[in-house]
N, C-alpha and C positions, 0 to 999 in steps of 0.2 A: 171326974171319970173321963178317960180318953175314949173318944169315939173314932173307930177305925172305918174308913170308907170301904165300901164293897169293891172288890177287884172288878175292873171292867175289861180285863184281858184274860186270855186263856191261861189257866194255871198250868204249871209245869208238872209233868208226870213222874217226877223224881221218886224212885222207890216203888213205883206202881207198875204192875205187869198185866193187869186185867184190861184187856183190849176193850171189851164192851163198856166197862165203867169209864175208861178214858174218853171214849167216844160220846157216851151219854152225858158226861159232865163237861163236854166240849173242851177238854184239856188239849194241849199241844200234842200232835201226833205226826211223826215223820213217816210218810207213806212208804211202806215196803210191799204193797200189794202187787206191784208190777212184776214181782218174782213168781207169782202163783202159776202162770202158764208154764214157765220153765220147770217148776217143781213137779208139775203133773206128768212130766216125762218119766219120772222115776216112781215106781209104786212103793218100794220099801227103802227108806232113806235114813241116813245117820248124818247129823249136822253138829259139828263140834266147834266150840269157841271158848275162849277164856271166860272166867266168871264176870258177871255184870256187863255183858255185851248186848243185852236185849234179847237173849234167846227165848226166855219165857214169854215175853210180850209177842214175839213172832209166832210162837206156838199157839198162843191164845187167839191171835188174829186168824190163823189157819182154822182153829176150832170154830170160831164164830162164822167163818166163811162157808165151811162145809157142813155145819150142823143143820140137819133137817128141821130141828126144833126151833131154829132161829130164822126161819125163812121170812116171817113177817117183819123182822127187824132189819132186813137186808138194806133197804134204802137209807134208813137212819144211820146204820153202822158204816156202810160202804158207798153211799150215793155219790159223795164228792171225791172219792178216792179213785185211783186208776182202775182198779178191778170193778168198781161200781159202774164205770162207764164201758168196761170191756170184760164182762163176766164170761166165765167158761161154762161149759155144759155141766160140769160137776158141782156147781154152787148149790149149797143146801141139799146135798144128796145123801149124806151119810149119818149114821148114828155115831156119835163121838165118844170113844172110851179113852179117857185121859188120866194117866197116872202121873203123880209127882213124887219121885223117890227121895227128894230132899227131906221129906217128912219121916223117913225111916230112921229109927234110933240105931246108931252105929255101935252101941255097947254090945260086945260079943255075947253077953248073957241075955240080951233082950232083942237082938236084931231079928232072929227068926220069928218070934211072936209079933214084933213090930211090923215086919214086912207082911206077914200073913194077915194081920188086922187091917193094914192099909189097903191091901189088894181087895180084901173082903168088903171094906167100906166103899171103895171105888166101884166095885161090881154092883153092890146094892144100890148106890146112888144112880148108877146107870140104869138098872132095872126099874127104879122108881121113876126116873125122868122119862123113860120111853115105854112105860107099861102099856100105854094105849096102842103101841105099835107092835107089841109082842103078844103071844097067846095068853089067855086068861090064866092066872095062877102062877105066872112066871116069877113075879116078885116074891111071892111067899116061898117058892122053892129055893130061891137064892138066899133068902133070909135064914133058912134053916141050915144052910151049909156052914161048917166051921173050918173047913180046909180050903184055902184059897185056890189051890190048883184044881180041886174037884169043882169048885164053884165056877172057876174060869171056863173049864171045859163044858160044863153044863150050860152056862149062860150063852156061850158062843154057839152051841148046838141049837138052843132055842132061837137065837137070832137067825141062824141058817135056815131053820124050818119056817121062819116068818117071811123069808124072801128078802130080808133087809141086808145091807152091807155096812160094815163097821170101818171107821178110820181110827186106828189106835195111835195115840200120841203119848210118848213117855218123856217127861221133862226131868232133867238132871238125873239121868239114869245111873250115873256113876258117883253121885254125891256121897252116899254113905259108904260105898265101896272104897273110895279114895281115902276117906277118914280112917277106915279100918286098916288099909294098907299103910298109911302114914304111921299108925300107932303100933301095928303088929302084923308082920308079914304072914305068919302062920294062920291067923284068923282070916286074913284075906283069902288065902289059898283054900281054906275050908268053905268059904263062901262061893268061890268061882270054879272049883274043881270037884271031881268025883260026883257025888250025888247031892251036892249043895242045892238048897232051895232056890237060889238065884238062877243057877244053871237050869233047873227044872222049869222055872218060869219061862225062860227063853225057848226051851224045848217046846213047851205048850204053845207059845206065841207062834213059832214057826209052823207048828202043825195046823194052825187055823188058816194058813195061807195056801195049803198044798192040795186040798181035795177039790173035786168038781163043785162049782158054786160055793167056793170057800167063803166064809162069812167075813174075813178080814181082807178088805180090798186095798187098803193103804196103811202104811206105818211111817211115822216120823219119830225118830229118837234123837234127843239132844243131850249133850253132856260136854265134858271138857276134853277128855282124851279117849283114844280107842282102846286103851289098855284093858279095861274090864271086859268090854265086848269081845276082844281078842281072846281073853281067857275063858270065855264061855262059848267059843266059836263052834264046837261040835253041837252045842245046843241052839245056836242061832248064827247062821252064816249066809243069810239072804239079803242083808242090808247093803245098799250102795252108800259108801262114804263120799258125800258130796262136799266135804269141808274144804278141800283144796281145789275144787272146780272153779275156774275163773268166772263162770256165770254167777256164782254166789259169793264172790269176794265181799260184796257190799250188802249182803242180806241182813246182817246184824251189825250194829254200831252206826256211826254217822260219818258220811263223807264230809270233807271240808265245805262243800257247797251246801249240804243239808244243815250243818252247824251254823254256817254264815247266814242262811235264811232265817234260822231260829233267832240268832242275835239281832238281825235287822228287825224282825217282828217285835221283839221285846224292847228294843231301842225305841221304836216308834210308839209302842203301846204304853210303855211306862213313863217315858220322857225323863228318866233319871240317869241315863248313861253319861259318865264323865270321860269316856274313851270312845274313839271311833271303833267301828267293827274291825277294821284292819289292825288296830292296836290290840284288840282283844284276841284276834286270831294269832297275832305274833306272840302274845303272852301264853296262850293255852296250847298252841301247836307243839312246842317242845315237850310238854308234860303229858298230853293225852292222845296225840296223833301218831301216825307212822306205822300203823298195824296193817300188814299185808299178808294174806293167807294163801296166795296162789302164785306160782312162779310165772304164770302167764299174765299177771296183773301188775308187774313191777313198775310199768310206766303209766299205770292208770291210778284211779283214786285209792288213797290210803285211808285207813279208818280211824276215827276218834273212838275211844272207849265211851259209850253212850252214858254210862253212869257217871264217869268223871266229868263229862261235858255238862250234864244236867246239874251235878253238884256245884260246879263252878258258877253256872248261871244263877242257880238258886241263891248262893252265897253273895254273889255280886249284886243282885236285886235287893236282897235283904240288907246289904250294907250301903244302900242308897248310891249305887254306882261306884263303889270303891273296891279295889282288888282285895280279895280275902287274904289274910296272912297265911292261912293253911290252904295250899293249892291241891292237896291230896286228901280225899275222903278217908276217914279212919276205917270205914268198912273195906275199902280196897286194900289197905295195909294188912288188915286182919286176914283177908282172903289170900294174899301173897304169902303171909307167914304160914298159913296152913299148907299151901302148895309147896313151900320150900321143904317141908318134911318129906315130900315125895321124891326129892332128889338127893336123899341121904345115901343113895347107892354109890355116890362118889364123895368121899371125904378124905382124899389122899393128898397130903402136903409133903410127901416124902420124895422118893426118887422120881416118881412120875408126877408132874405138876398137875394140880387139881384142875378139872375141867372148868369149874366155876371161877377159879382164880384166873385161868386163861381168858375166859370170855369177859370177865370184869375188866381186866387190864387192856385187852385188845379191842373190846367192844363188838367183836364179830367172830364168826367161825364158819368155815365151809363144811357143809354136810348135806346129805340127801334126806328130805323129810319122808319118813315111812308112813304109809296109811294104816298099817296094822303091825302090832308088836305085843308080845305078852310079857308077863312078869319075868319069866326066865331069860328073856332076851335083853333085859336092861343092863347086862354087863357089856353089851355092845355099845361102842361109842355113838354110832348113828342113831340107835334106838333111844339112848338116853337124851341126846340132843333133840330128837323128835318129840320126846315127852315134854321137854322144856318149851318147844315150839307150840305145842297144843295148849300148854298152860299159859301162854302169853308172855313167857320170859324171853322169847326170841321171835323175830319176825322176818319175813322174806325181804332181804335188802336188794338183791340182784340175782339174776340167773342168766348165765351165758356160757356157751361152749360146754353145756351139760353139767355145769357146776352151780350149786345154789349157795349164795352167801346169806347167812342168817345173821341178823344184827339185833342188838338191844334196841327195842322200838322207841323208847322215850325216857324222859328223866324220871318219871314215876317208877318205871321198872328198874332203871339204873339205881335208884335209891334203894330198892329192895336187894339188888345184888350187893351193894356196898354194905348194907346192914347184915346180909348173910355172911359176907366175907369177915366182917368185924366179929360176929358171933362165932364164926369158925375158928378164927385166931384165938379168941378167948377160950374156946373149948379145947383146942389142940395144944396150946402152950400154957393153959391155965393162968392167963394174965390179961389184964385190960388197962386202958388208960383211966385216970381219975377224972370223972365227969365234972366235978367242981373246978378242978384246975383247967380242964379243957374249955369249959364255958367261959371262964375269965380270960384266959389267954386267947381263946378263939374270938371273943368280942373285940379285943384290941387288935388282933390280926385283921379282922374284917373292917372295922370302923376307923381305926387309927393308923393302919399300915405297919403295926409292930409285928412283923413277920418272924423275926429271928427267935424270940423267946418261945413262940408257939411251935415252930418247926423243930427247934432244938429239944423242946420237951418231948415231942413225938419220937425224935431220934434217941433220946435218953431212955425212953420206955422200950424201944427196940433193943437197946443194948442189954437190958435186963434179961433178954432171951438168949444171951450169948452161949449158954450151956445147952440150948435146945438143938438137937441134931437135925431136926427137920428144917430149921432156919438155915443151917449151913448148906444143906443139900439144894435148896431151892433158890438161894442167893438173890439175884436181882428181882425175880418174880415175887419173892417174899417182901422185899423192900417196897416195891411199888404197890403191891396188894395191901400191905399194912398201912401205908400212908393214905391210900385211897379209902380204905375202910373207915378212917376217922371222919370222912366227909359224908358218911351215910346218915347217921343219927346225931352225932355230936355237934356238927356244925352245919346248920341249915341256911347259912348266908350265901351259899354258892351252889351252882350246878358243877359237879366235878366231872371233867371229861378226861379220859385216858386215850392216848394216841389220837389226839384231835388234829384235824387237818388245818394247817395254816398255809394256804397256797398249796404247794406240792410237798410240804414238809409236815412232819407229825411230831407234836410235842408229847412228852411223857405225861404231863399233868397240866391241864388248863382249868383254872378256877374262874368260872364265869359268874359275875355278881348277880344276885337277885335281891329283892327287898330294898332296892336303892343303895345297896352296899357300894361304897365309893372306890374300893381297891380291887383290882383284878390281878391275878397271878398266873404266870407261866413258869412252871418248874421243870427243870431238866435233871433227871436222876441218873447217876452213874454208879456202877457197882464193880468192885474187884475183890477177889478172894482175900482172906486174912493173910495169906502167905505173900501177897504182893508187896513190892518195895515202894519207896517214895517216888521213884521215877514213874512207875506204873500209875500211881495215883495222879501225879502231875500231868501225865499224858492224857488221862481221862478228863481232867480239868480243862486242858487246852482244847480238847475236842469239843467239850460243852460250850466253851467260850465262842467257838465258831458257829455252833448250831443254834444256840439260844437267840442271838440277835435276829436270825432269819424268822423265827416264830414271832418275836415281839414286833418286828417291823412289817409284818404281813399287812397289806392294805385293808383287808376286811376287819382285822382286829383293831388297827389304828382308827378306822372310821367309826367302829362301834364305841371305842373308848372316847373319841371326841364328841360323838352325838350324845352319849350318856354321862359324860363327865367323869369317867373312870380315871384313876391313876394306875398305870400299868407298872407292874413289878416283875422283873425277870430274876429268877433265883436258880443257882446251881447247887446241888447237894451231891457230893461224892462220898460213897460209903466204902470203907475198907472192912470187909466182913460185916460185922454188926455195929461198927463204929462210924459215926459221921466224921470223916477225915478232912473234908473241905466244905466250906460254906461261903458262897460268893454271890453278890448282887451285881447284875448287869445293868448298867445305865443305858438309856436309849434316847 
């Protein structure tokens, strides 16, 4: 029988959001309590971040800090943290009423009852927890209620008469609403418009803040996008959206410094690291980092997705200091697949190039991030781009002269774009590559440098779409998007970069090796309409012969290839309509 030694270091809090449990079990905690004084400047707040960025843990930290019932635990929970040494006057002052709407069943046939039951259960738990601070019989009165809105109003009246104040916290406010919107727009409208129960809930919440000696002193709402709250605006319009405020750019997630400190701790505590901390930062940064949520923070810290960072570290330790084969948590992929349904409002590959196609091939887009927009506004370009920003599909890259450049933040998100593109092509042209063939040819492409069979196979598959009108209309964008899409799920040996900067030049497609893949590829794609003649094709080939060596001979790329032992391959592909007319390898 194997005897496992007891861990002598702090366990990772991967998958855990209970602040009190993390602290009591002495798990690793990245201190975010220094934000509390700034948060107290806003009484009613909305804080939005993509999924798995540590929002729930942040809310539970606030709950523990302000809960009057946890006053005796303050030193144990906060003593060695920033706020423990610099407490505010409001510590342990409030009764905490915390809702978690991720538990609501989004089935249209069940959502009303599910929401009603969840709110009732939350109110009863609240009355039970604080029964000694409320008037006698309050708990029994709430238990008798079967309508959540009536119970909510009655309970808050009881609190008001007790002279107490409530801090309302709502976690994942839009979780079930987003699911409903992704599945059926009509059901979502029923939820958020007219006399929908969700709208009524926010009406009641607002009412508890407006009277003299109002019982609700503070509100913190977290979610992913402002869409749902915008659609219930007439029911709730008092919240300050602090999501893009530079003060709170690093409130959720990890800065590089925070992640580096974590790596250093586990390096020293476990003694099993086979890589330096700098090497691990270099490996993880392209996959998990580069999230920026404020135009005023572009030159400051960018954020690691905390779930991704913890996943990597867990797998690295579990594998005795070896890099895990899978750098992306399956849970993250599931989340992005769910969110992709929300951008179904653009599926156009016809006369107007798809927005997703454009972002995937360019890697960036200029747009203004809107702080509020409703469902009916999603036909607007900037509102749809803003929705993608809040979902984590875009990040602030730069902001100057009043223009905001939004970029794909990292390789994890880029892989989701590529997968989305691939599935979109499959849906729109009813065709896809053969995965078995792709796997075999792709392996030889990556490990043996046999590029021509692989790329010609992709080109032959594109030729099969020759009767598809959409392909003819979008031309070069379709060619680039189709080829890029093959590196989303079919071929995981590379990071696929479109419009990648080599010095001051930008290549169409740069395949950066991962998993010790020995061959790196820079591909220049050219396209001319089917009506073009041989001279037109040869002119494009000549143009590519001038451009491609500039990319291949870039000092940064040459240095990376030398350091990592890559063999660099430069390839030109010129398409005449849907046919590959020229294929050429550039020696360097």
